[in-house]
C-alpha positions, 0 to 999 in steps of 0.5 A: 333419243338419237338413232345414231351413236353419240360420243361426248368428251368434256374439258372441265375448267375449275378456278382454284379459289382457296389459294392466297395468291395466283398461280405465278404471282403474288396477286390475291385470289379473291372474287371482287366486283371491282374490276382490275383490283387484284393484279400485278406486273406479272399478271399484266405481262410487263417486260422483265417479269419472272413467274414463280410457281405457287406451291399451294396450287401444286399441292391442290392439283396433286390432291385432285389428281390422286382422287382421279386415279391418275399417274402423278409424274416424278417431275413437273414443268410448264409450257407456253401456249402461244396465241394472241387474244385480248384476254391474254396480256402476255400473248401466251398462257402458262400451262401444261401440254398433254400428251407430255407430263401433266400433274395427272396422266390417265386415270378414271372416276366412277359416277353414280346415276340417280337410278343406282347404276354406275358408269366409269369416266376415263380421264385423258389428263388433268393439268394446272395452268393460269386463267385468262382475263375476263372479257365482257362484250357490250353493244359497241365495245368490249371491256377487260377485267384482269382480276382473273388473269393468273388465277390457278385453273385446273383443267380436267380432260376426259376421253371421248367416253360419255354417251348422253347429256345426263351422264355428262352432267352427273359427272360434272356435278360430282367432280364439282362437289369433289373440288369443294370437299377437297377445299380447292375451290368454291366451284361457283359457276355464278362467279365464273369459277366453273366452265366447260368445253363440250365435244360432241360427235355422232356415228353409225356405230360404237366402233367409229367416231364421227366428226368432233364439234367443240363448243367453248366455255359453256358456263352452267351444267343446265347449259351443258345438257342443252348444248349436248342435246342441241348438237346431237339434234343438229348433227343428226338432222344434217346426217338424215338429210345426207349433208353430214359433210357440212359437220366440220371440225370446228369451235362453236359457242353456246348462245343462251338466248336462242338455245343454239350453238353458233360457229366461231372458228375452224378447230385449232390443233396443238401445233397451231399453238407452238407449245414450248417449255417455259424458259423462266420456270425450271423443271422441278421434282415432285418429291415422293414423300411430299406427295404421300403427305399430301395424299394423306390429307385427303378427306372423306369424299361425297360417295364415302360419306353417302355409304357411311350415312346409309350403312352406319346410320340407316338413312335412305338412299334419297336422304343420303344423296341430298345430304352429300350434294353440297359440302356445306350441307353435309358438314352441317349434318356432321356437326349435328351428329357430334351433338348426339342428335339422332341421325334420322331426326337430323337428316329429316330436319336438314334434308327437308326443312333446312334445304327447303328453306335455303332453296326457297330463299336462294341462300347458302348454308353459310348464310343460314342463321340457325347453327347445329347447336340451335337446331339441337335445342329444338330437337331435344325439346321435342324428344323430351316432350316439352314441345310438339313437332308442330310447335318445333316447326313453328319455332324453327321458322320464327327463329329464322324470321326474327333471327333469334335463338329458338330457346327464346320461343320455348317457355311454360306458356307454349310448353307441351302438356305431357302430364298424364294425370292432367291429360286423363282429367281432360279426356274423361271430361270430353268422353263424358260429354260425347257418349253418342260418339263413343257408342258409334265408335264402338259400333265400328265407326273407328274414324271417330278416334281422330274426332276425340283427338281433335277435341283434346287438342281444341280443349288444350289449345294444341298443347296436349302431347299427341302421343300420350293423348292417343295412348290414353284415348285408346286405353279408355275407348278400347 
């Protein structure tokens, strides 16, 4: 922990991956391994091009701005952010320029920590812009993929109100889940859809701010955590050595290999970009009725589902947290509930067996073979005593391994023995052959109870219903 007061601000960029076309052109928005496949003259900045605003992208931005409790303006317009870089074919980026009107102004969001406490993150602004192309730097050259140029990009800028790497990552993780729940983005960092700029400063007290140092384009949340902690240590060391004047306002980059930040350039301020209103995109009004219509379609969000799982279904805090973390997992659980599967049983299967399987094999729930209907088939057969819990797990993994429906493994041959009369005959025979053990049990060696259960299981090749078996044994032994 730093002995100095740490202040952190974040700029979170998320690609909108669920619109059919880019934010100002008709090019497809689709992740592709093939470079320069989804491009048009507008994306490439050819002479005479005219951008047209994608209504769906604006709609998605309004949804997110609402969730962030921001003020949505009456009118929207776009500006040109002018700078030359190889990944920006037009020589400028169409964006919105705070502190002018953005799609979302001000606002806040409350975040839950793992220990149950909450903290508030204040929002400076939330705006819609176009993404740049993708640069890949090789040993002696750089290559450009323009597929990403013009993809809708949502930028969320916080105020400098965070004070630890853990809180920063908790905020980012929850916001990513909101994007997924709103069906705005896949928010997949492996596809470059989530990126973050990290601003860190240290000072002697909470009443002052130190020199802000920005690290650009940090591509994973674990890297954000490491980047923040590295900057805190780097700046603290310089301050301890009386060299804090060497901490200058600059832009740095995160080097994954060395686990350090490295200087890129001096910090550029807004005036250096020479913003001006884009003359090709007229200012337009956000009709209040249209905004209300959009807001009415906002679905149940993660924390709302979590509260429902705990308060209505009696799930533990831990299980509810696991279930809401990924929208696909939560949706799967919700489908199980629609099939009248007991909520606690469904939660146990999903949070333990399914999530464990997905993590082990690095799959997503979209790739998962067993549907909620198939899972209900397994659970129902346990509930009615046809198969045991142990058999259920064996069938679960066998069905996944062989990609066959669970019902193919549930038959008379592996059905659980639940007939009370038949079990009593088997148990009577076992007890008749174990009089010494019975006497020891009655003399206080109660751990022999498990021995008798084991003998029944051995005799029935594991098919005896364990609940009924234990009931009969207790009646006869006690």
